[in-house]
Each structure stands twice: as structure tokens, then as C-alpha cells.
C-alpha positions as CSV (number, residue, x, y, z in Angstrom):
1,M,0.0,0.0,0.0
2,I,1.3,3.5,-0.8
3,D,0.8,6.7,1.0
4,K,-2.3,8.7,0.5
5,T,-0.5,11.7,-0.9
6,Y,-3.1,13.7,-2.7
7,H,-6.8,13.1,-2.1
8,I,-9.1,15.2,-4.4
9,T,-11.4,17.5,-2.6
10,S,-14.8,18.4,-4.1
11,L,-13.5,21.9,-4.9
12,E,-10.5,20.6,-6.6
13,M,-12.6,18.2,-8.6
14,K,-15.0,20.9,-9.7
15,A,-12.1,23.1,-10.7
16,A,-10.6,20.2,-12.8
17,I,-14.0,19.6,-14.4
18,L,-14.2,23.2,-15.4
19,K,-10.9,22.8,-17.3
20,I,-12.5,20.2,-19.6
21,P,-13.1,21.8,-23.0
22,A,-16.7,22.3,-24.1
23,A,-16.6,19.7,-26.9
24,P,-17.4,16.5,-24.9
25,E,-20.4,18.1,-23.2
26,I,-21.7,19.3,-26.5
27,F,-21.2,15.8,-27.9
28,V,-23.2,14.3,-25.0
29,K,-26.0,16.9,-25.2
30,L,-26.2,16.4,-29.0
31,G,-26.8,12.7,-28.5
32,R,-29.7,13.5,-26.1
33,M,-31.0,16.2,-28.5
34,L,-31.1,13.8,-31.5
35,K,-33.3,11.4,-29.6
36,D,-36.0,14.1,-29.5
37,K,-38.2,13.8,-32.6
38,D,-39.0,17.5,-32.3
39,T,-35.3,18.6,-32.7
40,Q,-34.8,21.1,-35.5
41,M,-31.7,21.7,-37.5
42,N,-31.3,25.1,-36.0
43,D,-31.2,23.6,-32.5
44,V,-28.3,21.3,-33.5
45,I,-26.4,24.1,-35.2
46,R,-26.7,26.4,-32.2
47,L,-25.5,23.7,-29.9
48,V,-22.4,22.8,-32.0
49,E,-21.5,26.4,-32.7
50,K,-21.0,27.1,-29.0
51,D,-17.5,25.8,-29.5
52,P,-15.8,27.3,-32.6
53,S,-12.8,25.0,-32.3
54,L,-15.1,22.0,-32.4
55,V,-16.8,23.4,-35.5
56,A,-13.4,23.7,-37.2
57,R,-12.5,20.1,-36.4
58,V,-15.9,18.9,-37.5
59,F,-15.5,20.6,-40.9
60,R,-12.0,19.0,-41.3
61,L,-13.5,15.6,-40.5
62,C,-16.5,16.1,-42.7
63,N,-14.2,16.6,-45.7
64,T,-12.0,13.5,-45.1
65,P,-12.5,10.5,-47.4
66,Y,-13.8,8.5,-44.5
67,F,-16.9,10.7,-44.1
68,N,-17.4,12.5,-47.4
69,T,-16.8,11.5,-51.0
70,G,-18.8,14.3,-52.6
71,E,-18.4,18.1,-52.7
72,P,-16.6,19.9,-49.8
73,I,-18.8,20.7,-46.8
74,D,-18.4,24.3,-45.6
75,S,-21.3,24.8,-43.3
76,L,-23.1,22.8,-40.6
77,E,-26.4,23.1,-42.5
78,V,-24.9,21.7,-45.7
79,G,-23.3,18.9,-43.7
80,I,-26.5,18.0,-41.9
81,N,-28.4,18.0,-45.2
82,R,-25.9,15.8,-46.8
83,I,-24.9,13.3,-44.1
84,G,-27.8,13.5,-41.6
85,F,-28.0,14.0,-37.8
86,Q,-26.7,10.6,-36.8
87,E,-23.5,10.8,-38.9
88,L,-23.0,14.3,-37.6
89,H,-23.2,12.9,-34.1
90,R,-20.4,10.4,-34.9
91,I,-18.2,13.1,-36.4
92,V,-18.7,15.4,-33.4
93,G,-17.7,12.5,-31.2
94,V,-14.5,11.9,-33.1
95,A,-13.7,15.7,-33.1
96,S,-14.4,15.9,-29.4
97,V,-11.9,13.2,-28.3
98,A,-9.4,14.5,-30.8
99,G,-9.5,17.9,-29.1
100,V,-9.6,16.6,-25.5
101,F,-7.3,13.6,-25.3
102,K,-4.5,14.4,-27.8
103,Y,-2.1,15.7,-25.1
104,W,0.4,14.1,-22.8
105,N,-1.2,12.8,-19.6
106,L,1.3,13.3,-16.8
107,A,-0.5,11.4,-14.1
108,Y,-0.7,8.2,-16.2
109,K,2.5,8.8,-18.1
110,V,0.9,8.2,-21.4
111,A,0.9,10.0,-24.7
112,G,-2.3,11.8,-25.8
113,D,-2.3,9.9,-29.1
114,A,-2.5,6.6,-27.1
115,I,-5.5,7.8,-25.1
116,W,-7.5,9.2,-28.0
117,H,-6.7,6.2,-30.3
118,N,-8.0,4.0,-27.4
119,A,-11.1,6.2,-27.1
120,L,-11.8,5.8,-30.8
121,A,-11.2,2.1,-30.7
122,V,-13.5,1.6,-27.6
123,G,-16.2,3.8,-29.1
124,L,-16.2,1.9,-32.4
125,C,-16.2,-1.4,-30.5
126,M,-19.1,-0.3,-28.4
127,E,-21.1,0.7,-31.5
128,Q,-20.5,-2.8,-33.0
129,L,-21.5,-4.6,-29.8
130,A,-24.7,-2.5,-29.6
131,A,-25.5,-3.4,-33.1
132,A,-25.2,-7.1,-32.1
133,N,-27.1,-7.1,-28.9
134,G,-29.8,-4.4,-29.7
135,E,-28.7,-1.7,-27.3
136,D,-28.7,1.9,-28.4
137,R,-25.8,2.4,-30.7
138,S,-25.5,6.1,-30.1
139,D,-25.4,5.7,-26.3
140,A,-22.9,2.9,-26.6
141,Y,-20.6,4.9,-28.9
142,T,-20.8,7.9,-26.5
143,A,-19.9,5.8,-23.4
144,G,-17.0,4.2,-25.3
145,L,-15.5,7.4,-26.6
146,L,-15.6,9.2,-23.2
147,K,-14.9,6.4,-20.8
148,S,-11.4,7.7,-20.1
149,L,-12.5,11.3,-19.5
150,G,-12.0,10.7,-15.7
151,K,-8.2,10.4,-16.4
152,L,-8.2,13.9,-17.8
153,V,-9.8,15.2,-14.5
154,I,-7.3,13.3,-12.4
155,D,-4.4,14.6,-14.5
156,H,-5.6,18.2,-14.0
157,C,-5.7,17.6,-10.2
158,A,-2.3,15.9,-10.2
159,K,-0.7,18.8,-12.0
160,S,-1.8,21.2,-9.4
161,H,0.2,19.3,-6.8
162,A,3.8,20.4,-6.1
163,K,5.0,16.9,-6.9
164,P,2.5,15.4,-9.2
165,P,1.7,11.7,-8.5
166,I,2.5,9.5,-11.5
167,Y,1.3,6.0,-12.1
168,D,4.2,3.5,-12.4
169,H,3.4,1.2,-15.2
170,D,5.9,-1.4,-14.1
171,A,5.2,-1.5,-10.4
172,G,2.4,-4.0,-10.7
173,L,0.0,-2.0,-8.6
174,P,-3.6,-2.4,-9.9
175,L,-4.7,0.9,-11.6
176,L,-7.9,1.4,-9.5
177,M,-6.0,0.7,-6.3
178,W,-3.4,3.3,-7.2
179,E,-6.1,5.9,-8.0
180,Q,-8.0,5.2,-4.8
181,D,-4.9,5.3,-2.6
182,V,-3.5,8.4,-4.1
183,F,-6.5,10.5,-5.1
184,G,-9.3,9.0,-3.1
185,A,-11.3,8.3,-6.2
186,T,-11.0,6.3,-9.4
187,N,-11.1,7.6,-13.0
188,S,-14.4,5.7,-13.6
189,Q,-16.0,7.5,-10.6
190,M,-14.7,10.8,-12.0
191,V,-16.2,10.4,-15.4
192,E,-19.4,9.2,-13.9
193,R,-19.7,12.5,-12.0
194,V,-18.8,14.6,-15.0
195,M,-21.3,12.9,-17.3
196,E,-24.0,12.9,-14.7
197,S,-23.8,16.7,-14.7
198,W,-24.3,16.5,-18.5
199,G,-27.5,14.5,-18.2
200,F,-26.2,11.1,-19.3
201,P,-28.7,8.3,-18.6
202,E,-28.4,6.6,-15.2
203,R,-28.0,3.1,-16.7
204,L,-25.0,4.2,-18.7
205,L,-23.5,6.1,-15.8
206,V,-23.6,2.9,-13.7
207,G,-22.1,1.0,-16.6
208,I,-19.2,3.5,-16.8
209,R,-18.6,3.4,-13.1
210,Y,-18.3,-0.4,-12.9
211,H,-16.8,-1.2,-16.3
212,Y,-13.5,-2.3,-14.8
213,Q,-15.3,-4.7,-12.4
214,P,-18.7,-5.3,-14.0
215,D,-19.6,-8.1,-11.6
216,L,-19.9,-5.4,-8.9
217,A,-22.5,-3.4,-10.7
218,P,-26.1,-3.5,-9.4
219,D,-28.7,-5.4,-11.5
220,A,-26.1,-7.0,-13.8
221,N,-25.6,-3.8,-15.8
222,R,-25.2,-4.8,-19.4
223,Y,-23.3,-1.6,-20.4
224,A,-20.7,-2.4,-17.7
225,Y,-20.0,-5.7,-19.3
226,M,-20.1,-4.2,-22.8
227,L,-17.5,-1.6,-21.9
228,N,-15.3,-4.3,-20.3
229,L,-15.4,-6.3,-23.5
230,A,-14.8,-3.2,-25.6
231,G,-11.7,-2.4,-23.5
232,L,-10.4,-5.9,-24.3
233,M,-11.3,-5.6,-27.9
234,A,-9.4,-2.3,-28.1
235,E,-6.3,-4.1,-26.8
236,K,-6.8,-6.9,-29.4
237,I,-6.8,-4.1,-32.0
238,G,-3.5,-2.8,-30.7
239,K,-4.8,0.3,-28.8
240,P,-4.3,-0.5,-25.0
241,L,-3.9,1.8,-22.1
242,P,-1.4,1.2,-19.2
243,G,-2.8,-0.6,-16.2
244,E,-6.1,-1.8,-17.7
245,S,-5.3,-5.2,-19.1
246,S,-5.9,-7.1,-15.9
247,Y,-9.5,-5.9,-15.6
248,W,-10.7,-7.2,-19.0
249,S,-12.5,-10.5,-19.3
250,E,-14.1,-12.6,-22.1
251,E,-15.3,-15.4,-19.9
252,E,-18.5,-17.0,-21.0
253,E,-20.3,-15.3,-18.0
254,S,-19.1,-11.9,-19.1
255,L,-20.2,-12.5,-22.7
256,E,-23.6,-13.7,-21.6
257,A,-24.1,-10.7,-19.3
258,A,-23.2,-8.4,-22.3
259,G,-25.7,-10.2,-24.5
260,I,-22.8,-11.1,-26.9
261,S,-21.7,-14.4,-28.4
262,R,-18.0,-15.2,-28.9
263,G,-18.6,-15.2,-32.6
264,Q,-20.2,-11.8,-32.5
265,M,-17.3,-10.4,-30.4
266,K,-14.8,-11.7,-32.9
267,S,-16.8,-10.2,-35.8
268,A,-17.2,-6.9,-34.0
269,T,-13.5,-6.7,-33.2
270,G,-12.6,-7.2,-36.9
271,A,-15.1,-4.7,-38.1
272,S,-14.0,-2.1,-35.5
273,S,-10.3,-2.7,-36.4
274,E,-11.0,-2.0,-40.1
275,K,-13.1,1.1,-39.3
276,L,-10.4,2.5,-37.0
277,K,-7.6,1.9,-39.6
278,L,-9.7,3.8,-42.3
279,L,-10.5,6.6,-39.9
280,L,-7.0,7.2,-38.7
281,K,-5.7,7.0,-42.3
282,A,-8.3,9.6,-43.4
283,M,-7.1,11.8,-40.6
284,G,-3.5,11.5,-41.5
285,E,-2.6,9.4,-38.5
């Protein structure tokens, strides 16, 4: 056991959350908005335009070969008319994680590219799993893309410390134990609090909180098991994050709880891998 060097107070956590760029919150709210049949195009445009840097990234993505093979898109209205609301939601998700995660994370000693590539992989895997078991694909995609957002909050808190605590990849200490001992909270608890304030559905919040240990979730939360499987699938694709491998499981009980067969998982992993390769290639990665 290590010393409790830096527990996060509620004020420190709130300050760290305020440092999160607007893009992820806009992405989450857009997903909720698009579930409302009365949503109008102007409502969507006003929401996305709250973050000019997000709009710029959305345009760049809209005009990559992955998303667009026609004439260049130079306005959100043109983009929505051409690709539709759901595709816009997917693009805003990619643009959000690109803008938030693509920086060195000191607390976890991991490059931003590794975090956002993992986020993309997990998001795509969750979308494929949801297509297989009938869960909402948009919600699953959102949960997968943003599941590591708590690590950003913890990193902000760590950097405010005179001697920032840093996770030692080689020490063998379980990731959640290190987070709890040092900060008094885990990254999954952090992201749950953030996304709760953004109006994310309760069932998905529970899934995010328990995705490292889904057997501890109340009522056998399916999203917790799906996120756990998606974490493993991202590793199979070659996009792991330090300290997470020991938490992933593809035992028959886990697959059954996620509503996924082994064959469906294999197929979803292959499809997600191909989609990720094409996406990163289109983005010049």
C-alpha cells in the first residue's frame, strides 16, 4: 500500500472539471437532443456552434474521405443535409476526443495519441457490440468514446500538486488501487460524476462506473459488461492503455451478461479494427 499523498477535494474536482473543453459536453448533449423527434436543424447548429474550435474540427473531418466522397462541406447546415444527424453525431464524437485527449497525460505517463486512439477504438467497438445485442448504438458509442475522461480530470488535479503523483506502469499495482490510494477516487468514478452533470442516462452512468469490475454493478448492468469487453477488444486491435489489461475478461459469463456471443465479439473486433484503420488513415494518423 502506498501513502495517501493527494486526495481530491470536491472543490479541486470541480475546478478540474471546469478545465475540460466544451466539446465532450456538446457531444453528449447532442446525443440526447437527437433522440427528441422535435429537434430542429437550427437547434443542432446552435449547440455545436457554441465551440468554434469544435466546428473547425468537424469541418475537417466532414471533408475527409472517411466521411465524405462528394463536394466539400463548408457549413453545418450543408453537412447535416448531406450526411444527416446521426452521422454528424459520430463526427462530433471523433472531433471531441481528438481535441480533448490528444495531449500528454502526466498522471498516467501516457501520450495523448494513445488515449485518443484507445477512445476511438473503444467507441467503435461499443457501437459494434450494440448493433449485435440491440442496445442503443449512439449511447454505446458515446460511453465508449468518453470512458477515459476521468483520467483527464485526475491529470488536471495531479498537475496542481507540487510533486504530481505519477502511475508507475511497471510497479504491478492495480490501476484502481493506485487511483483510490493516491486520489481518493478512481477515474471511472470521476467520469461518472462529469457525465451525470451533463444529463447522461443513469443506466449508462452505472455502466461506466463499474466497467472495470462489471460483476460489482447492481442489476447486472449490461453496459458495464459491454465496456469491459470493448476495453479488451481495443487491446486486441492494438490500442491498449497502461494498467487496464488485468481488468478485462471474455469469460462466458461476461459475454452472456453483455448479450454477446463469442462469434459476435470476434466479428465486432474485426469490423472495429477496419473502421479504425480507415478513420486514422483519413485523418493522416
